[in-house]
mmCIF entry with sequence, helices, sheets and N, C-alpha, C, O atoms, coordinates in Angstrom:
data_MODEL
# 
_entry.id   MODEL 
# 
_entity.id                         1 
_entity.type                       polymer 
_entity.pdbx_number_of_molecules   1 
# 
_entity_poly.entity_id                      1 
_entity_poly.type                           'polypeptide(L)' 
_entity_poly.nstd_linkage                   no 
_entity_poly.nstd_monomer                   no 
_entity_poly.pdbx_seq_one_letter_code       YSLSALLGVVGGVMVYISLDELLPASRSLGKEHHSILGIMAGMIIMAFSLALF 
_entity_poly.pdbx_seq_one_letter_code_can   YSLSALLGVVGGVMVYISLDELLPASRSLGKEHHSILGIMAGMIIMAFSLALF 
_entity_poly.pdbx_strand_id                 A 
# 
loop_
_entity_poly_seq.entity_id 
_entity_poly_seq.num 
_entity_poly_seq.mon_id 
_entity_poly_seq.hetero 
1 1  TYR n 
1 2  SER n 
1 3  LEU n 
1 4  SER n 
1 5  ALA n 
1 6  LEU n 
1 7  LEU n 
1 8  GLY n 
1 9  VAL n 
1 10 VAL n 
1 11 GLY n 
1 12 GLY n 
1 13 VAL n 
1 14 MET n 
1 15 VAL n 
1 16 TYR n 
1 17 ILE n 
1 18 SER n 
1 19 LEU n 
1 20 ASP n 
1 21 GLU n 
1 22 LEU n 
1 23 LEU n 
1 24 PRO n 
1 25 ALA n 
1 26 SER n 
1 27 ARG n 
1 28 SER n 
1 29 LEU n 
1 30 GLY n 
1 31 LYS n 
1 32 GLU n 
1 33 HIS n 
1 34 HIS n 
1 35 SER n 
1 36 ILE n 
1 37 LEU n 
1 38 GLY n 
1 39 ILE n 
1 40 MET n 
1 41 ALA n 
1 42 GLY n 
1 43 MET n 
1 44 ILE n 
1 45 ILE n 
1 46 MET n 
1 47 ALA n 
1 48 PHE n 
1 49 SER n 
1 50 LEU n 
1 51 ALA n 
1 52 LEU n 
1 53 PHE n 
# 
_struct_asym.id          A 
_struct_asym.entity_id   1 
# 
loop_
_struct_conf.conf_type_id 
_struct_conf.id 
_struct_conf.pdbx_PDB_helix_id 
_struct_conf.beg_label_comp_id 
_struct_conf.beg_label_asym_id 
_struct_conf.beg_label_seq_id 
_struct_conf.pdbx_beg_PDB_ins_code 
_struct_conf.end_label_comp_id 
_struct_conf.end_label_asym_id 
_struct_conf.end_label_seq_id 
_struct_conf.pdbx_end_PDB_ins_code 
_struct_conf.beg_auth_comp_id 
_struct_conf.beg_auth_asym_id 
_struct_conf.beg_auth_seq_id 
_struct_conf.end_auth_comp_id 
_struct_conf.end_auth_asym_id 
_struct_conf.end_auth_seq_id 
_struct_conf.pdbx_PDB_helix_class 
_struct_conf.details 
_struct_conf.pdbx_PDB_helix_length 
HELX_P HELX_P1 AA1 SER A 2  ? ILE A 17 ? SER A 2  ILE A 17 1 ? 16 
HELX_P HELX_P2 AA2 SER A 18 ? LEU A 22 ? SER A 18 LEU A 22 3 ? 5  
HELX_P HELX_P3 AA3 LEU A 23 ? LEU A 29 ? LEU A 23 LEU A 29 1 ? 7  
HELX_P HELX_P4 AA4 GLU A 32 ? LEU A 52 ? GLU A 32 LEU A 52 1 ? 21 
# 
_struct_conf_type.id          HELX_P 
_struct_conf_type.criteria    ? 
_struct_conf_type.reference   ? 
# 
loop_
_atom_site.group_PDB 
_atom_site.id 
_atom_site.type_symbol 
_atom_site.label_atom_id 
_atom_site.label_alt_id 
_atom_site.label_comp_id 
_atom_site.label_asym_id 
_atom_site.label_entity_id 
_atom_site.label_seq_id 
_atom_site.pdbx_PDB_ins_code 
_atom_site.Cartn_x 
_atom_site.Cartn_y 
_atom_site.Cartn_z 
_atom_site.occupancy 
_atom_site.B_iso_or_equiv 
_atom_site.pdbx_formal_charge 
_atom_site.auth_seq_id 
_atom_site.auth_comp_id 
_atom_site.auth_asym_id 
_atom_site.auth_atom_id 
_atom_site.pdbx_PDB_model_num 
ATOM 1   N N  . TYR A 1 1  ? -19.199 21.448  3.778   1.00 0.00 ? 1  TYR A N  1 
ATOM 2   C CA . TYR A 1 1  ? -17.841 21.429  4.192   1.00 0.00 ? 1  TYR A CA 1 
ATOM 3   C C  . TYR A 1 1  ? -17.614 20.633  5.484   1.00 0.00 ? 1  TYR A C  1 
ATOM 4   O O  . TYR A 1 1  ? -16.678 19.843  5.606   1.00 0.00 ? 1  TYR A O  1 
ATOM 5   N N  . SER A 1 2  ? -18.515 20.882  6.438   1.00 0.00 ? 2  SER A N  1 
ATOM 6   C CA . SER A 1 2  ? -18.339 20.231  7.765   1.00 0.00 ? 2  SER A CA 1 
ATOM 7   C C  . SER A 1 2  ? -18.582 18.700  7.674   1.00 0.00 ? 2  SER A C  1 
ATOM 8   O O  . SER A 1 2  ? -17.923 17.925  8.368   1.00 0.00 ? 2  SER A O  1 
ATOM 9   N N  . LEU A 1 3  ? -19.468 18.305  6.871   1.00 0.00 ? 3  LEU A N  1 
ATOM 10  C CA . LEU A 1 3  ? -19.693 16.822  6.667   1.00 0.00 ? 3  LEU A CA 1 
ATOM 11  C C  . LEU A 1 3  ? -18.506 16.162  6.032   1.00 0.00 ? 3  LEU A C  1 
ATOM 12  O O  . LEU A 1 3  ? -18.128 15.061  6.432   1.00 0.00 ? 3  LEU A O  1 
ATOM 13  N N  . SER A 1 4  ? -17.889 16.815  5.030   1.00 0.00 ? 4  SER A N  1 
ATOM 14  C CA . SER A 1 4  ? -16.662 16.254  4.422   1.00 0.00 ? 4  SER A CA 1 
ATOM 15  C C  . SER A 1 4  ? -15.560 16.140  5.422   1.00 0.00 ? 4  SER A C  1 
ATOM 16  O O  . SER A 1 4  ? -14.880 15.115  5.476   1.00 0.00 ? 4  SER A O  1 
ATOM 17  N N  . ALA A 1 5  ? -15.353 17.179  6.235   1.00 0.00 ? 5  ALA A N  1 
ATOM 18  C CA . ALA A 1 5  ? -14.348 17.136  7.268   1.00 0.00 ? 5  ALA A CA 1 
ATOM 19  C C  . ALA A 1 5  ? -14.620 16.035  8.270   1.00 0.00 ? 5  ALA A C  1 
ATOM 20  O O  . ALA A 1 5  ? -13.706 15.309  8.660   1.00 0.00 ? 5  ALA A O  1 
ATOM 21  N N  . LEU A 1 6  ? -15.845 15.906  8.683   1.00 0.00 ? 6  LEU A N  1 
ATOM 22  C CA . LEU A 1 6  ? -16.215 14.847  9.711   1.00 0.00 ? 6  LEU A CA 1 
ATOM 23  C C  . LEU A 1 6  ? -15.962 13.453  9.118   1.00 0.00 ? 6  LEU A C  1 
ATOM 24  O O  . LEU A 1 6  ? -15.434 12.577  9.803   1.00 0.00 ? 6  LEU A O  1 
ATOM 25  N N  . LEU A 1 7  ? -16.335 13.248  7.851   1.00 0.00 ? 7  LEU A N  1 
ATOM 26  C CA . LEU A 1 7  ? -16.076 11.930  7.250   1.00 0.00 ? 7  LEU A CA 1 
ATOM 27  C C  . LEU A 1 7  ? -14.617 11.704  7.060   1.00 0.00 ? 7  LEU A C  1 
ATOM 28  O O  . LEU A 1 7  ? -14.177 10.557  7.145   1.00 0.00 ? 7  LEU A O  1 
ATOM 29  N N  . GLY A 1 8  ? -13.828 12.721  6.808   1.00 0.00 ? 8  GLY A N  1 
ATOM 30  C CA . GLY A 1 8  ? -12.378 12.560  6.684   1.00 0.00 ? 8  GLY A CA 1 
ATOM 31  C C  . GLY A 1 8  ? -11.779 12.152  8.033   1.00 0.00 ? 8  GLY A C  1 
ATOM 32  O O  . GLY A 1 8  ? -10.895 11.296  8.089   1.00 0.00 ? 8  GLY A O  1 
ATOM 33  N N  . VAL A 1 9  ? -12.250 12.751  9.093   1.00 0.00 ? 9  VAL A N  1 
ATOM 34  C CA . VAL A 1 9  ? -11.772 12.418  10.436  1.00 0.00 ? 9  VAL A CA 1 
ATOM 35  C C  . VAL A 1 9  ? -12.141 10.991  10.749  1.00 0.00 ? 9  VAL A C  1 
ATOM 36  O O  . VAL A 1 9  ? -11.295 10.242  11.238  1.00 0.00 ? 9  VAL A O  1 
ATOM 37  N N  . VAL A 1 10 ? -13.355 10.584  10.493  1.00 0.00 ? 10 VAL A N  1 
ATOM 38  C CA . VAL A 1 10 ? -13.854 9.243   10.795  1.00 0.00 ? 10 VAL A CA 1 
ATOM 39  C C  . VAL A 1 10 ? -12.979 8.221   9.956   1.00 0.00 ? 10 VAL A C  1 
ATOM 40  O O  . VAL A 1 10 ? -12.575 7.180   10.475  1.00 0.00 ? 10 VAL A O  1 
ATOM 41  N N  . GLY A 1 11 ? -12.714 8.541   8.694   1.00 0.00 ? 11 GLY A N  1 
ATOM 42  C CA . GLY A 1 11 ? -11.898 7.624   7.903   1.00 0.00 ? 11 GLY A CA 1 
ATOM 43  C C  . GLY A 1 11 ? -10.504 7.545   8.447   1.00 0.00 ? 11 GLY A C  1 
ATOM 44  O O  . GLY A 1 11 ? -9.918  6.462   8.429   1.00 0.00 ? 11 GLY A O  1 
ATOM 45  N N  . GLY A 1 12 ? -9.952  8.588   8.916   1.00 0.00 ? 12 GLY A N  1 
ATOM 46  C CA . GLY A 1 12 ? -8.620  8.577   9.549   1.00 0.00 ? 12 GLY A CA 1 
ATOM 47  C C  . GLY A 1 12 ? -8.581  7.742   10.759  1.00 0.00 ? 12 GLY A C  1 
ATOM 48  O O  . GLY A 1 12 ? -7.614  7.019   11.002  1.00 0.00 ? 12 GLY A O  1 
ATOM 49  N N  . VAL A 1 13 ? -9.646  7.828   11.550  1.00 0.00 ? 13 VAL A N  1 
ATOM 50  C CA . VAL A 1 13 ? -9.729  7.004   12.768  1.00 0.00 ? 13 VAL A CA 1 
ATOM 51  C C  . VAL A 1 13 ? -9.760  5.508   12.432  1.00 0.00 ? 13 VAL A C  1 
ATOM 52  O O  . VAL A 1 13 ? -9.109  4.694   13.087  1.00 0.00 ? 13 VAL A O  1 
ATOM 53  N N  . MET A 1 14 ? -10.550 5.164   11.373  1.00 0.00 ? 14 MET A N  1 
ATOM 54  C CA . MET A 1 14 ? -10.667 3.754   11.028  1.00 0.00 ? 14 MET A CA 1 
ATOM 55  C C  . MET A 1 14 ? -9.304  3.237   10.491  1.00 0.00 ? 14 MET A C  1 
ATOM 56  O O  . MET A 1 14 ? -8.915  2.103   10.768  1.00 0.00 ? 14 MET A O  1 
ATOM 57  N N  . VAL A 1 15 ? -8.605  4.069   9.737   1.00 0.00 ? 15 VAL A N  1 
ATOM 58  C CA . VAL A 1 15 ? -7.292  3.610   9.230   1.00 0.00 ? 15 VAL A CA 1 
ATOM 59  C C  . VAL A 1 15 ? -6.332  3.414   10.415  1.00 0.00 ? 15 VAL A C  1 
ATOM 60  O O  . VAL A 1 15 ? -5.578  2.442   10.472  1.00 0.00 ? 15 VAL A O  1 
ATOM 61  N N  . TYR A 1 16 ? -6.385  4.381   11.371  1.00 0.00 ? 16 TYR A N  1 
ATOM 62  C CA . TYR A 1 16 ? -5.440  4.296   12.514  1.00 0.00 ? 16 TYR A CA 1 
ATOM 63  C C  . TYR A 1 16 ? -5.778  3.020   13.315  1.00 0.00 ? 16 TYR A C  1 
ATOM 64  O O  . TYR A 1 16 ? -4.859  2.297   13.700  1.00 0.00 ? 16 TYR A O  1 
ATOM 65  N N  . ILE A 1 17 ? -6.995  2.737   13.562  1.00 0.00 ? 17 ILE A N  1 
ATOM 66  C CA . ILE A 1 17 ? -7.422  1.512   14.318  1.00 0.00 ? 17 ILE A CA 1 
ATOM 67  C C  . ILE A 1 17 ? -6.936  0.317   13.606  1.00 0.00 ? 17 ILE A C  1 
ATOM 68  O O  . ILE A 1 17 ? -6.371  -0.573  14.241  1.00 0.00 ? 17 ILE A O  1 
ATOM 69  N N  . SER A 1 18 ? -7.126  0.227   12.258  1.00 0.00 ? 18 SER A N  1 
ATOM 70  C CA . SER A 1 18 ? -6.733  -0.972  11.569  1.00 0.00 ? 18 SER A CA 1 
ATOM 71  C C  . SER A 1 18 ? -5.229  -1.171  11.586  1.00 0.00 ? 18 SER A C  1 
ATOM 72  O O  . SER A 1 18 ? -4.745  -2.296  11.713  1.00 0.00 ? 18 SER A O  1 
ATOM 73  N N  . LEU A 1 19 ? -4.471  -0.047  11.454  1.00 0.00 ? 19 LEU A N  1 
ATOM 74  C CA . LEU A 1 19 ? -3.030  -0.243  11.452  1.00 0.00 ? 19 LEU A CA 1 
ATOM 75  C C  . LEU A 1 19 ? -2.444  -0.398  12.830  1.00 0.00 ? 19 LEU A C  1 
ATOM 76  O O  . LEU A 1 19 ? -1.455  -1.112  13.000  1.00 0.00 ? 19 LEU A O  1 
ATOM 77  N N  . ASP A 1 20 ? -3.018  0.245   13.814  1.00 0.00 ? 20 ASP A N  1 
ATOM 78  C CA . ASP A 1 20 ? -2.456  0.206   15.155  1.00 0.00 ? 20 ASP A CA 1 
ATOM 79  C C  . ASP A 1 20 ? -2.903  -1.007  16.022  1.00 0.00 ? 20 ASP A C  1 
ATOM 80  O O  . ASP A 1 20 ? -2.162  -1.485  16.880  1.00 0.00 ? 20 ASP A O  1 
ATOM 81  N N  . GLU A 1 21 ? -4.079  -1.454  15.773  1.00 0.00 ? 21 GLU A N  1 
ATOM 82  C CA . GLU A 1 21 ? -4.629  -2.618  16.543  1.00 0.00 ? 21 GLU A CA 1 
ATOM 83  C C  . GLU A 1 21 ? -4.604  -3.927  15.798  1.00 0.00 ? 21 GLU A C  1 
ATOM 84  O O  . GLU A 1 21 ? -4.185  -4.944  16.351  1.00 0.00 ? 21 GLU A O  1 
ATOM 85  N N  . LEU A 1 22 ? -5.039  -3.928  14.568  1.00 0.00 ? 22 LEU A N  1 
ATOM 86  C CA . LEU A 1 22 ? -5.185  -5.188  13.807  1.00 0.00 ? 22 LEU A CA 1 
ATOM 87  C C  . LEU A 1 22 ? -3.889  -5.787  13.364  1.00 0.00 ? 22 LEU A C  1 
ATOM 88  O O  . LEU A 1 22 ? -3.730  -7.007  13.425  1.00 0.00 ? 22 LEU A O  1 
ATOM 89  N N  . LEU A 1 23 ? -2.946  -4.977  12.914  1.00 0.00 ? 23 LEU A N  1 
ATOM 90  C CA . LEU A 1 23 ? -1.683  -5.476  12.416  1.00 0.00 ? 23 LEU A CA 1 
ATOM 91  C C  . LEU A 1 23 ? -0.849  -6.101  13.487  1.00 0.00 ? 23 LEU A C  1 
ATOM 92  O O  . LEU A 1 23 ? -0.290  -7.166  13.226  1.00 0.00 ? 23 LEU A O  1 
ATOM 93  N N  . PRO A 1 24 ? -0.699  -5.535  14.706  1.00 0.00 ? 24 PRO A N  1 
ATOM 94  C CA . PRO A 1 24 ? 0.035   -6.272  15.754  1.00 0.00 ? 24 PRO A CA 1 
ATOM 95  C C  . PRO A 1 24 ? -0.688  -7.557  16.178  1.00 0.00 ? 24 PRO A C  1 
ATOM 96  O O  . PRO A 1 24 ? -0.031  -8.545  16.507  1.00 0.00 ? 24 PRO A O  1 
ATOM 97  N N  . ALA A 1 25 ? -2.025  -7.560  16.175  1.00 0.00 ? 25 ALA A N  1 
ATOM 98  C CA . ALA A 1 25 ? -2.726  -8.768  16.518  1.00 0.00 ? 25 ALA A CA 1 
ATOM 99  C C  . ALA A 1 25 ? -2.483  -9.895  15.522  1.00 0.00 ? 25 ALA A C  1 
ATOM 100 O O  . ALA A 1 25 ? -2.304  -11.053 15.900  1.00 0.00 ? 25 ALA A O  1 
ATOM 101 N N  . SER A 1 26 ? -2.479  -9.528  14.230  1.00 0.00 ? 26 SER A N  1 
ATOM 102 C CA . SER A 1 26 ? -2.226  -10.554 13.195  1.00 0.00 ? 26 SER A CA 1 
ATOM 103 C C  . SER A 1 26 ? -0.764  -10.984 13.211  1.00 0.00 ? 26 SER A C  1 
ATOM 104 O O  . SER A 1 26 ? -0.450  -12.118 12.849  1.00 0.00 ? 26 SER A O  1 
ATOM 105 N N  . ARG A 1 27 ? 0.119   -10.107 13.621  1.00 0.00 ? 27 ARG A N  1 
ATOM 106 C CA . ARG A 1 27 ? 1.538   -10.495 13.721  1.00 0.00 ? 27 ARG A CA 1 
ATOM 107 C C  . ARG A 1 27 ? 1.701   -11.524 14.796  1.00 0.00 ? 27 ARG A C  1 
ATOM 108 O O  . ARG A 1 27 ? 2.471   -12.468 14.621  1.00 0.00 ? 27 ARG A O  1 
ATOM 109 N N  . SER A 1 28 ? 1.008   -11.385 15.908  1.00 0.00 ? 28 SER A N  1 
ATOM 110 C CA . SER A 1 28 ? 1.113   -12.411 16.970  1.00 0.00 ? 28 SER A CA 1 
ATOM 111 C C  . SER A 1 28 ? 0.531   -13.687 16.571  1.00 0.00 ? 28 SER A C  1 
ATOM 112 O O  . SER A 1 28 ? 0.890   -14.712 17.150  1.00 0.00 ? 28 SER A O  1 
ATOM 113 N N  . LEU A 1 29 ? -0.374  -13.722 15.592  1.00 0.00 ? 29 LEU A N  1 
ATOM 114 C CA . LEU A 1 29 ? -0.945  -14.992 15.064  1.00 0.00 ? 29 LEU A CA 1 
ATOM 115 C C  . LEU A 1 29 ? -0.205  -15.588 13.951  1.00 0.00 ? 29 LEU A C  1 
ATOM 116 O O  . LEU A 1 29 ? -0.506  -16.703 13.527  1.00 0.00 ? 29 LEU A O  1 
ATOM 117 N N  . GLY A 1 30 ? 0.819   -14.841 13.424  1.00 0.00 ? 30 GLY A N  1 
ATOM 118 C CA . GLY A 1 30 ? 1.680   -15.303 12.375  1.00 0.00 ? 30 GLY A CA 1 
ATOM 119 C C  . GLY A 1 30 ? 1.022   -15.169 11.018  1.00 0.00 ? 30 GLY A C  1 
ATOM 120 O O  . GLY A 1 30 ? 1.443   -15.874 10.101  1.00 0.00 ? 30 GLY A O  1 
ATOM 121 N N  . LYS A 1 31 ? 0.049   -14.344 10.817  1.00 0.00 ? 31 LYS A N  1 
ATOM 122 C CA . LYS A 1 31 ? -0.645  -14.138 9.515   1.00 0.00 ? 31 LYS A CA 1 
ATOM 123 C C  . LYS A 1 31 ? -0.595  -12.646 9.145   1.00 0.00 ? 31 LYS A C  1 
ATOM 124 O O  . LYS A 1 31 ? -1.599  -12.068 8.729   1.00 0.00 ? 31 LYS A O  1 
ATOM 125 N N  . GLU A 1 32 ? 0.589   -12.031 9.304   1.00 0.00 ? 32 GLU A N  1 
ATOM 126 C CA . GLU A 1 32 ? 0.681   -10.558 9.060   1.00 0.00 ? 32 GLU A CA 1 
ATOM 127 C C  . GLU A 1 32 ? 0.502   -10.247 7.553   1.00 0.00 ? 32 GLU A C  1 
ATOM 128 O O  . GLU A 1 32 ? -0.097  -9.241  7.171   1.00 0.00 ? 32 GLU A O  1 
ATOM 129 N N  . HIS A 1 33 ? 1.049   -11.158 6.717   1.00 0.00 ? 33 HIS A N  1 
ATOM 130 C CA . HIS A 1 33 ? 0.955   -10.897 5.264   1.00 0.00 ? 33 HIS A CA 1 
ATOM 131 C C  . HIS A 1 33 ? -0.556  -10.896 4.816   1.00 0.00 ? 33 HIS A C  1 
ATOM 132 O O  . HIS A 1 33 ? -0.963  -10.086 3.983   1.00 0.00 ? 33 HIS A O  1 
ATOM 133 N N  . HIS A 1 34 ? -1.302  -11.762 5.356   1.00 0.00 ? 34 HIS A N  1 
ATOM 134 C CA . HIS A 1 34 ? -2.747  -11.812 4.980   1.00 0.00 ? 34 HIS A CA 1 
ATOM 135 C C  . HIS A 1 34 ? -3.419  -10.517 5.353   1.00 0.00 ? 34 HIS A C  1 
ATOM 136 O O  . HIS A 1 34 ? -4.204  -10.002 4.557   1.00 0.00 ? 34 HIS A O  1 
ATOM 137 N N  . SER A 1 35 ? -3.156  -9.960  6.518   1.00 0.00 ? 35 SER A N  1 
ATOM 138 C CA . SER A 1 35 ? -3.820  -8.747  6.932   1.00 0.00 ? 35 SER A CA 1 
ATOM 139 C C  . SER A 1 35 ? -3.363  -7.530  6.133   1.00 0.00 ? 35 SER A C  1 
ATOM 140 O O  . SER A 1 35 ? -4.164  -6.646  5.829   1.00 0.00 ? 35 SER A O  1 
ATOM 141 N N  . ILE A 1 36 ? -2.141  -7.489  5.809   1.00 0.00 ? 36 ILE A N  1 
ATOM 142 C CA . ILE A 1 36 ? -1.594  -6.420  5.001   1.00 0.00 ? 36 ILE A CA 1 
ATOM 143 C C  . ILE A 1 36 ? -2.262  -6.436  3.638   1.00 0.00 ? 36 ILE A C  1 
ATOM 144 O O  . ILE A 1 36 ? -2.740  -5.409  3.156   1.00 0.00 ? 36 ILE A O  1 
ATOM 145 N N  . LEU A 1 37 ? -2.292  -7.617  3.019   1.00 0.00 ? 37 LEU A N  1 
ATOM 146 C CA . LEU A 1 37 ? -2.994  -7.736  1.709   1.00 0.00 ? 37 LEU A CA 1 
ATOM 147 C C  . LEU A 1 37 ? -4.459  -7.384  1.778   1.00 0.00 ? 37 LEU A C  1 
ATOM 148 O O  . LEU A 1 37 ? -4.988  -6.789  0.840   1.00 0.00 ? 37 LEU A O  1 
ATOM 149 N N  . GLY A 1 38 ? -5.127  -7.728  2.850   1.00 0.00 ? 38 GLY A N  1 
ATOM 150 C CA . GLY A 1 38 ? -6.483  -7.336  3.065   1.00 0.00 ? 38 GLY A CA 1 
ATOM 151 C C  . GLY A 1 38 ? -6.743  -5.888  3.207   1.00 0.00 ? 38 GLY A C  1 
ATOM 152 O O  . GLY A 1 38 ? -7.740  -5.356  2.719   1.00 0.00 ? 38 GLY A O  1 
ATOM 153 N N  . ILE A 1 39 ? -5.784  -5.216  3.918   1.00 0.00 ? 39 ILE A N  1 
ATOM 154 C CA . ILE A 1 39 ? -5.898  -3.771  4.082   1.00 0.00 ? 39 ILE A CA 1 
ATOM 155 C C  . ILE A 1 39 ? -5.692  -3.061  2.694   1.00 0.00 ? 39 ILE A C  1 
ATOM 156 O O  . ILE A 1 39 ? -6.425  -2.150  2.310   1.00 0.00 ? 39 ILE A O  1 
ATOM 157 N N  . MET A 1 40 ? -4.673  -3.537  2.003   1.00 0.00 ? 40 MET A N  1 
ATOM 158 C CA . MET A 1 40 ? -4.383  -2.940  0.708   1.00 0.00 ? 40 MET A CA 1 
ATOM 159 C C  . MET A 1 40 ? -5.494  -3.169  -0.275  1.00 0.00 ? 40 MET A C  1 
ATOM 160 O O  . MET A 1 40 ? -5.864  -2.261  -1.020  1.00 0.00 ? 40 MET A O  1 
ATOM 161 N N  . ALA A 1 41 ? -6.026  -4.351  -0.291  1.00 0.00 ? 41 ALA A N  1 
ATOM 162 C CA . ALA A 1 41 ? -7.154  -4.644  -1.213  1.00 0.00 ? 41 ALA A CA 1 
ATOM 163 C C  . ALA A 1 41 ? -8.375  -3.817  -0.806  1.00 0.00 ? 41 ALA A C  1 
ATOM 164 O O  . ALA A 1 41 ? -9.105  -3.360  -1.686  1.00 0.00 ? 41 ALA A O  1 
ATOM 165 N N  . GLY A 1 42 ? -8.624  -3.609  0.464   1.00 0.00 ? 42 GLY A N  1 
ATOM 166 C CA . GLY A 1 42 ? -9.744  -2.765  0.852   1.00 0.00 ? 42 GLY A CA 1 
ATOM 167 C C  . GLY A 1 42 ? -9.582  -1.326  0.470   1.00 0.00 ? 42 GLY A C  1 
ATOM 168 O O  . GLY A 1 42 ? -10.546 -0.663  0.085   1.00 0.00 ? 42 GLY A O  1 
ATOM 169 N N  . MET A 1 43 ? -8.338  -0.822  0.574   1.00 0.00 ? 43 MET A N  1 
ATOM 170 C CA . MET A 1 43 ? -8.081  0.599   0.191   1.00 0.00 ? 43 MET A CA 1 
ATOM 171 C C  . MET A 1 43 ? -8.227  0.758   -1.329  1.00 0.00 ? 43 MET A C  1 
ATOM 172 O O  . MET A 1 43 ? -8.735  1.771   -1.811  1.00 0.00 ? 43 MET A O  1 
ATOM 173 N N  . ILE A 1 44 ? -7.767  -0.270  -2.081  1.00 0.00 ? 44 ILE A N  1 
ATOM 174 C CA . ILE A 1 44 ? -7.892  -0.188  -3.573  1.00 0.00 ? 44 ILE A CA 1 
ATOM 175 C C  . ILE A 1 44 ? -9.344  -0.234  -3.991  1.00 0.00 ? 44 ILE A C  1 
ATOM 176 O O  . ILE A 1 44 ? -9.756  0.509   -4.882  1.00 0.00 ? 44 ILE A O  1 
ATOM 177 N N  . ILE A 1 45 ? -10.118 -1.087  -3.369  1.00 0.00 ? 45 ILE A N  1 
ATOM 178 C CA . ILE A 1 45 ? -11.560 -1.194  -3.698  1.00 0.00 ? 45 ILE A CA 1 
ATOM 179 C C  . ILE A 1 45 ? -12.277 0.115   -3.376  1.00 0.00 ? 45 ILE A C  1 
ATOM 180 O O  . ILE A 1 45 ? -13.117 0.590   -4.141  1.00 0.00 ? 45 ILE A O  1 
ATOM 181 N N  . MET A 1 46 ? -11.933 0.664   -2.260  1.00 0.00 ? 46 MET A N  1 
ATOM 182 C CA . MET A 1 46 ? -12.527 1.970   -1.869  1.00 0.00 ? 46 MET A CA 1 
ATOM 183 C C  . MET A 1 46 ? -12.184 3.042   -2.835  1.00 0.00 ? 46 MET A C  1 
ATOM 184 O O  . MET A 1 46 ? -13.055 3.814   -3.236  1.00 0.00 ? 46 MET A O  1 
ATOM 185 N N  . ALA A 1 47 ? -10.861 3.129   -3.252  1.00 0.00 ? 47 ALA A N  1 
ATOM 186 C CA . ALA A 1 47 ? -10.483 4.120   -4.228  1.00 0.00 ? 47 ALA A CA 1 
ATOM 187 C C  . ALA A 1 47 ? -11.171 3.959   -5.542  1.00 0.00 ? 47 ALA A C  1 
ATOM 188 O O  . ALA A 1 47 ? -11.594 4.952   -6.134  1.00 0.00 ? 47 ALA A O  1 
ATOM 189 N N  . PHE A 1 48 ? -11.305 2.754   -6.027  1.00 0.00 ? 48 PHE A N  1 
ATOM 190 C CA . PHE A 1 48 ? -12.033 2.524   -7.300  1.00 0.00 ? 48 PHE A CA 1 
ATOM 191 C C  . PHE A 1 48 ? -13.483 2.856   -7.179  1.00 0.00 ? 48 PHE A C  1 
ATOM 192 O O  . PHE A 1 48 ? -14.057 3.418   -8.112  1.00 0.00 ? 48 PHE A O  1 
ATOM 193 N N  . SER A 1 49 ? -14.124 2.527   -6.040  1.00 0.00 ? 49 SER A N  1 
ATOM 194 C CA . SER A 1 49 ? -15.526 2.850   -5.853  1.00 0.00 ? 49 SER A CA 1 
ATOM 195 C C  . SER A 1 49 ? -15.763 4.346   -5.799  1.00 0.00 ? 49 SER A C  1 
ATOM 196 O O  . SER A 1 49 ? -16.781 4.838   -6.288  1.00 0.00 ? 49 SER A O  1 
ATOM 197 N N  . LEU A 1 50 ? -14.816 5.079   -5.198  1.00 0.00 ? 50 LEU A N  1 
ATOM 198 C CA . LEU A 1 50 ? -14.932 6.520   -5.178  1.00 0.00 ? 50 LEU A CA 1 
ATOM 199 C C  . LEU A 1 50 ? -14.778 7.106   -6.554  1.00 0.00 ? 50 LEU A C  1 
ATOM 200 O O  . LEU A 1 50 ? -15.485 8.043   -6.924  1.00 0.00 ? 50 LEU A O  1 
ATOM 201 N N  . ALA A 1 51 ? -13.811 6.532   -7.350  1.00 0.00 ? 51 ALA A N  1 
ATOM 202 C CA . ALA A 1 51 ? -13.604 7.001   -8.686  1.00 0.00 ? 51 ALA A CA 1 
ATOM 203 C C  . ALA A 1 51 ? -14.801 6.747   -9.635  1.00 0.00 ? 51 ALA A C  1 
ATOM 204 O O  . ALA A 1 51 ? -15.110 7.570   -10.498 1.00 0.00 ? 51 ALA A O  1 
ATOM 205 N N  . LEU A 1 52 ? -15.444 5.623   -9.456  1.00 0.00 ? 52 LEU A N  1 
ATOM 206 C CA . LEU A 1 52 ? -16.549 5.251   -10.285 1.00 0.00 ? 52 LEU A CA 1 
ATOM 207 C C  . LEU A 1 52 ? -17.814 6.052   -10.030 1.00 0.00 ? 52 LEU A C  1 
ATOM 208 O O  . LEU A 1 52 ? -18.564 6.365   -10.954 1.00 0.00 ? 52 LEU A O  1 
ATOM 209 N N  . PHE A 1 53 ? -18.043 6.381   -8.757  1.00 0.00 ? 53 PHE A N  1 
ATOM 210 C CA . PHE A 1 53 ? -19.288 7.029   -8.387  1.00 0.00 ? 53 PHE A CA 1 
ATOM 211 C C  . PHE A 1 53 ? -18.986 8.488   -8.074  1.00 0.00 ? 53 PHE A C  1 
ATOM 212 O O  . PHE A 1 53 ? -19.893 9.247   -7.733  1.00 0.00 ? 53 PHE A O  1 
# 
């Protein structure tokens, strides 16, 4: 149970960092759509990999 909770917290931190730090940085470069698509594609790939294994 504690390993699952720890991995959940780590996953939440990674999502927070990607949304809080990377999206504003990509917005300043003018490529915000690319980063949003990349984040969405990564989440979909992770969900499929969890469902398969």
